[in-house]
Backbone as a ProteinNet text record, in pm:
[ID]
protein_1_A
[PRIMARY]
MTAAPGNRQPVSTTRDLAALDADEVTAGYLIGFAGGQCPPDASRSFWHGWRNGLVDGGHTTPDDDQRALAREYHTLTKMPAQGRA
[TERTIARY]
28265.1	28275.3	28411.3	28482.4	28610.2	28607.5	28661.2	28666.8	28774.6	28749.5	28846.4	28856.9	28970.7	28979.8	28866.8	28803.3	28695.8	28567.9	28548.5	28429.6	28300.2	28309.5	28188.9	28173.2	28240	28226.9	28102.4	28010	27887.6	27916	27829.9	27836.4	27741.8	27794.8	27709.4	27717.7	27795.9	27804.6	27787.6	27743	27726.3	27861.8	27963.1	28097.4	28141.8	28117.8	28149.8	28065.6	27938.5	27847.9	27896.5	27944.1	27989.3	28109.1	28183.2	28301.6	28268	28143	28104.7	28077.9	28086.2	28056.8	27905.5	27844.1	27697.6	27641.6	27711.1	27662	27660.8	27763.8	27768.3	27665.8	27644.2	27540.2	27405.1	27377.4	27249.6	27235.2	27340.8	27335.4	27308	27376.2	27354	27214.1	27166.2	27032.2	26926.5	26936.6	26836.5	26834.2	26950.1	26955.4	26901	26938.7	26888.1	26738.2	26686.8	26543.2	26464.1	26520.8	26455.2	26476.9	26556.5	26581.5	26695.1	26775.4	26886.9	27003.8	27097.8	27217.4	27326.3	27407.2	27521.4	27640	27703.2	27818.7	27932.3	28008.2	28117.1	28226.9	28240.3	28344.5	28292.1	28174.9	28114.1	28197.5	28199.3	28266.9	28186.1	28246.4	28176	28056.3	28071	27961	27843	27871.6	27766.4	27700.8	27782.9	27732	27641.4	27681.8	27598.7	27463	27463.4	27337.8	27252.3	27315.4	27243.5	27175	27247.1	27188.8	27067.1	27077.8	26965.2	26849.7	26880.5	26775.5	26699.8	26772.2	26706.1	26605.2	26644	26554.9	26434.4	26459.7	26349.4	26258	26311.7	26231.5	26154.4	26173.8	26101.1	26159	26284.4	26347.5	26417.9	26444.8	26510	26480.1	26523.7	26504.2	26636.9	26632.4	26757.6	26835.8	26968.1	27052.7	27092.9	27170.8	27209.1	27285.3	27374.5	27451	27360.4	27265.4	27172.1	27086.3	27043.1	26963.3	27046.6	27173	27260.8	27280.8	27303.4	27319.8	27192.4	27078.1	26950.5	26929.7	26959.4	26943.9	27032.9	27160.4	27252.8	27208.4	27171.9	27128.2	27007	26909	26786.7	26809.4	26902.9	26938.2	27003.4	27094.3	27163.8	27071.9	26976.4	26886.8	26757	26739.2	26618.7	26492.6	26508	26392.5	26351	26221.1	26178.4	26229.3	26261.1	26319.3	26217	26091.1	25983.9	25980.3	26000.9	25980.9	26090.3	26200.6	26304	26423.8	26443.9	26563.1	26532.2
11047.7	11169.1	11231.8	11257.7	11324.5	11456.3	11557.5	11687.6	11683.7	11751.1	11757.7	11901.8	11938.9	12075.1	12099.4	12212.8	12244.8	12168.5	12116.5	12035.2	12115.1	12244.6	12326.5	12384.3	12323.3	12367.3	12304.1	12385.4	12331.1	12241.4	12144.8	12054	12108.2	12137.5	12194	12119.9	12009.5	11929.4	11781.6	11704.6	11560.9	11492.6	11545.3	11488.4	11501.8	11617.4	11641.8	11550.9	11537.6	11452.5	11307.8	11258.9	11119.8	11090.4	11193.1	11173.8	11164.5	11190.5	11190.2	11048.9	11031.2	10904.1	10893.2	10798.1	10785.6	10759.9	10681.7	10654.3	10781.3	10863.2	10987.8	11088.3	11091.1	11178.1	11139.9	11009.9	10962.1	10997.6	10976.6	11008.9	11157.6	11241.6	11385.6	11424.7	11361.5	11391.2	11365.3	11252.4	11216.6	11317	11362.3	11462	11596.1	11635.5	11760.5	11757.4	11645.9	11632.8	11651.9	11602.5	11615.2	11753	11837	11970.9	11977	11870.2	11865.8	11951.9	11968	12048.3	11962.8	12025.6	11958.3	11969.2	11856.4	11861.8	11944.5	12014.8	12097.7	12017.1	11888.8	11806.2	11721.1	11753.8	11674.8	11680	11568.7	11563.5	11642	11665.9	11734.1	11651	11519.6	11432.1	11446.4	11440.9	11455.4	11591.7	11696.6	11833.4	11850.1	11791.1	11798.1	11732	11612.8	11544.7	11623.5	11680.6	11760.6	11879.7	11950.8	12066.7	12026.3	11913.4	11869.6	11820.1	11757.1	11716	11835.2	11943	12064.9	12116.8	12116.1	12164.1	12071.8	11942	11847.3	11840.6	11868.2	11868.9	11998.2	12094	12220	12320.4	12300.5	12388.4	12508	12501.2	12610.4	12594.7	12689.4	12682.8	12649.1	12589.2	12554.5	12679.6	12666.6	12777.4	12757.2	12848.5	12842.4	12715.2	12670.4	12548.6	12426.4	12418.4	12306.1	12306.5	12424.1	12433.2	12394.6	12435.8	12400.7	12249.8	12186.5	12041.5	11972.1	12017.6	11957.3	11970.8	12087.6	12107.9	12012.2	12003	11914.7	11769.2	11727.4	11589.4	11556.5	11643.2	11616.8	11626.1	11708	11712.7	11581.6	11531.7	11406.5	11285.8	11286.6	11171.6	11189.8	11307	11338.7	11333.4	11358.8	11359.9	11503.9	11530.1	11666.5	11706	11831.8	11880.9	11900.8	11877.7	11885.8	12019.7	12127.1	12259.9	12315.5	12244.1	12294.7	12351.6	12313.7	12362.6	12487.5
23610	23532.6	23558.1	23452.6	23468.2	23393.4	23455.4	23389.8	23282.6	23174.8	23066.2	23020.2	22962.9	22910.1	22810.8	22823.2	22730.4	22755.1	22878.5	22903.6	22901.4	22883.2	22873.3	22732.7	22635.4	22497.2	22436.2	22384.9	22325.9	22205.4	22185.7	22072	21965.5	21847.1	21742.9	21610.3	21604.7	21482.3	21516.3	21419	21441.7	21458.2	21395.5	21412.6	21558.3	21614.6	21755	21845.1	21812.5	21889.8	21892.4	21778.3	21768.1	21857.9	21895.5	21980.1	22128.8	22164.7	22306	22356.4	22486.9	22552.7	22572	22503.2	22504.1	22643.7	22725.1	22860.5	22945.7	22931.3	23008	22956.3	22824.1	22768.1	22827.5	22832.2	22886.3	23033.8	23111.2	23254.7	23275.4	23199.9	23210.4	23166.9	23060.1	23009.2	23116.4	23182.4	23283.3	23398.8	23440.4	23548.1	23499.9	23379	23323.7	23302.3	23253.2	23228.4	23357.6	23466.6	23597.3	23659.8	23594.6	23647.7	23746.9	23753.3	23847	23803.5	23893.6	23868.2	23803.7	23722.3	23661.2	23756.7	23791.1	23880.5	23818.7	23900.3	23846.8	23778.8	23813.5	23752.9	23637.6	23585.2	23478.2	23350.7	23280.7	23151.1	23047.8	22936.4	22827.1	22782	22778.2	22738	22833.2	22962.2	23062.6	23049.4	23036.7	23026.5	22904.8	22792	22671	22696	22753.4	22783.7	22880.6	22981.7	23081.1	23015.8	22928.7	22860.5	22777.7	22707.8	22625.5	22711.1	22822.6	22915	22971.2	23002.4	23050.9	22949.1	22822	22715.7	22702.9	22690.7	22672.2	22793.7	22911.3	23033	23053.4	22963.6	22971.4	23069.6	23109.9	23208.4	23145.7	23015.2	22942.8	22794.5	22716.1	22571.3	22504.3	22384.8	22316.7	22277	22280.1	22237.1	22090.6	22038.2	21896.7	21862.2	21950.6	21923.5	21920.2	22010.2	22010.7	21884.6	21841.5	21718.3	21596.4	21592.6	21480.3	21473.2	21587.4	21590.6	21544.5	21591	21550.1	21399.7	21344.4	21199.2	21121.9	21162.1	21091.1	21102.8	21221.3	21242.5	21155.8	21157.5	21082.2	20932.1	20888.5	20746.6	20705.2	20787.1	20755.9	20759.7	20849.8	20863.3	20786.8	20727	20649	20733	20862.3	20951.9	20977.2	20990.8	21023.7	21161.8	21177.9	21302.8	21413.5	21389.3	21488.2	21559.9	21485.4	21539.8	21627	21647.7	21737.1	21663.6	21542.3	21472	21407.2
[MASK]
+++++++++++++++++++++++++++++++++++++++++++++++++++++++++++++++++++++++++++++++++++++

């Protein structure tokens, strides 16, 4: 995990999501899902996954950026948002 400028900027569009490192998103998600802490040097990709893992693990509620991303994703894929967007 490498820190990058703006590594704590929320992801709110699918275009932004596509630019993230999928492996780091997954690693962050697993730690967040378990309720773990996000390392201070985490990349934006890791941080994004961690935030979503926290929500899916029931540790917090989604914020506006997470809801915006879910709405856009589900609109593009024509899938129902399952009550979160």
